[in-house]
C-alpha positions as CSV (number, residue, x, y, z in Angstrom):
1,N,101.8,71.0,87.1
2,R,100.3,74.6,87.5
3,C,99.4,74.5,91.0
4,A,103.1,73.0,92.0
5,E,104.9,75.8,89.8
6,F,103.5,77.8,91.8
7,A,104.3,76.9,95.1
8,T,105.9,79.7,96.6
9,S,109.3,78.8,98.2
10,A,111.1,82.0,100.3
11,T,114.2,81.7,102.6
12,V,113.5,85.3,105.2
13,F,116.4,86.7,106.3
14,S,116.3,88.6,109.6
15,P,119.4,90.3,109.8
16,R,120.5,91.4,113.7
17,K,119.9,94.5,114.0
18,I,116.7,95.4,112.3
19,T,116.4,99.0,110.8
20,E,113.9,101.4,112.4
21,V,110.6,100.9,110.9
22,P,106.9,102.7,110.6
23,E,104.8,101.4,113.5
24,T,101.5,102.8,112.0
25,Q,102.2,101.6,108.2
26,L,103.3,98.2,106.7
27,R,105.5,98.9,103.7
28,V,106.2,95.8,101.6
29,A,109.1,96.1,98.8
30,F,108.6,94.0,95.7
31,D,111.5,93.2,92.9
32,G,109.7,92.7,89.5
33,D,111.0,89.5,87.3
34,D,110.5,86.7,89.4
35,V,109.4,88.1,91.9
36,L,105.5,89.7,91.0
37,F,105.9,89.0,86.8
38,S,107.5,85.4,85.4
39,D,111.5,84.9,84.5
40,E,110.6,85.6,80.7
41,S,112.5,88.7,80.7
42,E,115.7,87.3,82.7
43,R,116.0,84.1,81.0
44,L,116.1,86.2,78.4
45,Y,118.6,88.8,80.0
46,K,120.4,86.0,81.3
47,T,120.9,83.3,77.9
48,H,120.6,86.8,75.2
49,G,122.5,89.5,77.0
50,L,121.5,92.9,77.1
51,D,120.8,94.0,73.6
52,K,118.1,91.5,73.1
53,F,116.8,91.9,77.1
54,L,116.2,96.0,75.6
55,E,115.0,94.5,71.8
56,H,112.6,92.0,72.9
57,E,111.2,94.5,75.6
58,K,110.6,97.2,73.5
59,A,108.7,95.0,71.0
60,H,106.4,93.7,73.6
61,E,106.1,96.3,75.3
62,N,102.0,96.3,75.2
63,K,102.1,92.6,75.8
64,P,101.4,91.8,80.3
65,L,103.8,89.6,81.4
66,D,103.2,86.2,82.5
67,H,102.4,86.6,86.6
68,G,105.5,85.8,89.3
69,P,105.1,83.1,92.9
70,L,104.3,86.7,95.0
71,K,101.7,88.1,92.1
72,G,98.8,86.9,94.5
73,F,100.4,88.3,97.6
74,L,100.0,92.4,95.8
75,E,96.8,91.0,95.0
76,A,95.7,90.6,98.6
77,L,97.0,93.6,99.8
78,G,95.8,95.3,97.2
79,K,92.0,94.5,98.2
80,L,93.6,95.3,102.4
81,Q,94.4,98.8,100.9
82,Q,91.4,99.8,99.2
83,K,88.9,99.3,102.1
84,F,91.1,102.2,103.6
85,Y,90.4,104.8,100.0
86,P,86.7,105.1,100.6
87,K,87.7,106.2,104.5
88,G,89.6,109.0,102.4
89,Q,92.9,107.6,103.9
90,R,94.7,106.7,100.3
91,L,97.3,109.2,101.1
92,D,97.1,107.1,104.7
93,C,97.2,104.0,104.2
94,P,98.4,101.6,106.7
95,I,99.7,99.1,104.1
96,R,102.2,100.0,101.7
97,T,103.5,98.6,98.1
98,Y,106.4,99.2,96.3
99,L,108.4,98.0,93.1
100,V,111.9,98.5,93.5
101,T,113.8,96.9,90.4
102,A,117.6,97.0,89.2
103,C,115.8,97.2,85.7
104,S,115.7,100.8,83.9
105,A,112.6,102.4,83.4
106,A,113.5,103.2,79.9
107,S,114.1,99.4,79.2
108,S,111.7,97.7,80.7
109,G,109.5,99.8,83.2
110,T,107.5,100.2,80.8
111,R,106.2,97.1,80.2
112,A,105.8,96.5,84.3
113,L,103.8,99.1,85.1
114,K,101.3,97.9,82.3
115,T,101.6,94.7,82.7
116,L,100.4,95.7,86.2
117,R,97.5,97.5,85.2
118,S,96.5,95.0,82.7
119,W,95.8,92.9,86.2
120,G,93.5,95.5,88.0
121,L,96.7,96.2,90.5
122,E,99.2,99.1,91.0
123,T,101.7,99.3,93.7
124,D,102.1,103.0,95.6
125,E,105.9,103.5,94.2
126,A,107.8,102.1,91.4
127,L,111.5,102.5,91.3
128,F,113.4,101.9,88.6
129,L,117.2,102.1,89.5
130,A,118.9,101.9,86.7
131,G,121.1,99.1,87.5
132,A,122.3,101.2,91.1
133,P,122.1,99.1,94.1
134,K,118.6,99.0,95.7
135,G,120.3,99.6,99.1
136,P,120.4,103.0,100.0
137,M,116.9,103.2,98.1
138,L,115.9,100.4,101.2
139,E,117.3,102.6,103.9
140,K,115.0,105.9,102.5
141,I,111.6,103.3,101.9
142,R,112.6,101.4,105.6
143,P,109.7,98.5,104.3
144,H,109.1,96.1,106.6
145,I,110.4,93.2,103.9
146,V,111.6,93.3,101.1
147,F,111.1,90.4,98.5
148,G,113.8,89.5,96.5
149,D,114.9,86.5,93.9
150,Q,118.8,87.7,94.0
151,M,120.9,86.1,96.6
152,F,123.2,89.8,95.8
153,H,120.3,91.9,96.2
154,V,119.0,89.9,99.7
155,E,122.4,90.0,101.3
156,G,122.4,94.2,100.7
157,A,118.9,94.3,102.4
158,A,120.2,92.1,105.2
159,E,123.5,93.9,106.0
160,L,121.3,96.8,105.8
161,G,118.9,96.6,108.2
162,T,115.8,95.2,106.4
163,V,114.4,91.9,106.6
164,A,114.9,90.4,103.1
165,A,113.1,87.2,101.4
166,H,114.6,85.3,98.7
167,V,112.0,84.0,96.4
168,L,113.4,80.7,95.7
169,Y,111.7,80.8,91.9
170,G,113.1,81.9,88.0
171,V,116.3,81.4,86.1
172,A,117.8,83.5,88.4
173,Q,118.3,80.2,90.4
174,K,120.5,78.9,88.2
175,F,122.4,81.9,88.3
176,Q,123.4,82.3,92.1
177,S,126.9,82.7,93.0
178,K,125.8,82.2,96.2
179,T,124.0,79.7,98.2
180,V,122.1,80.3,101.8
181,R,125.1,78.4,103.2
182,D,127.1,81.1,102.3
183,V,125.5,84.4,104.1
184,K,127.4,85.5,106.7
185,K,126.4,84.2,110.7
186,D,125.0,87.4,111.5
187,T,122.1,86.6,109.2
188,S,118.8,84.3,110.9
189,V,117.6,82.2,107.9
190,K,114.7,80.5,108.6
191,Q,112.7,78.6,105.9
192,L,109.1,79.3,104.8
193,E,106.8,77.3,102.8
């Protein structure tokens, strides 16, 4: 059932001490695979390794990825943002969105950006970290919430003071090394459905 496939669920981790965030601008950060996009690329990487993944992404650079569970949320934020653009508030829009992914721009960045364009969507910033930790970038952009599919990144964000939501979707869930029960005691956990 296609509806059940995208009945998104996320576990929200509220850190004990939250990083100071802007009061006049809502900032939302999304991971790519398994969050905005389907788990197609992640599944290939996990099952066939980096070389096959890179080969596949290059060969399919112009083929949009299928949508992931939070595409609709990005669409809704985009519609809200567009209400401010005619008023000359493009740069000072009270909503700002980010794509923050551990992938590199060279390996899958082009496909990710082309996919967003094919959907008629965009993010204000697309950050391809090429395997670098997301924490330092999250400290710079100070989002109100970050959505990710891998507990490693979600826990890292929460430890730095960012509210983080673990999106329960995709092949990455089969490869998790930690579960919700393993989360440190200083983090408050809420289940959203």
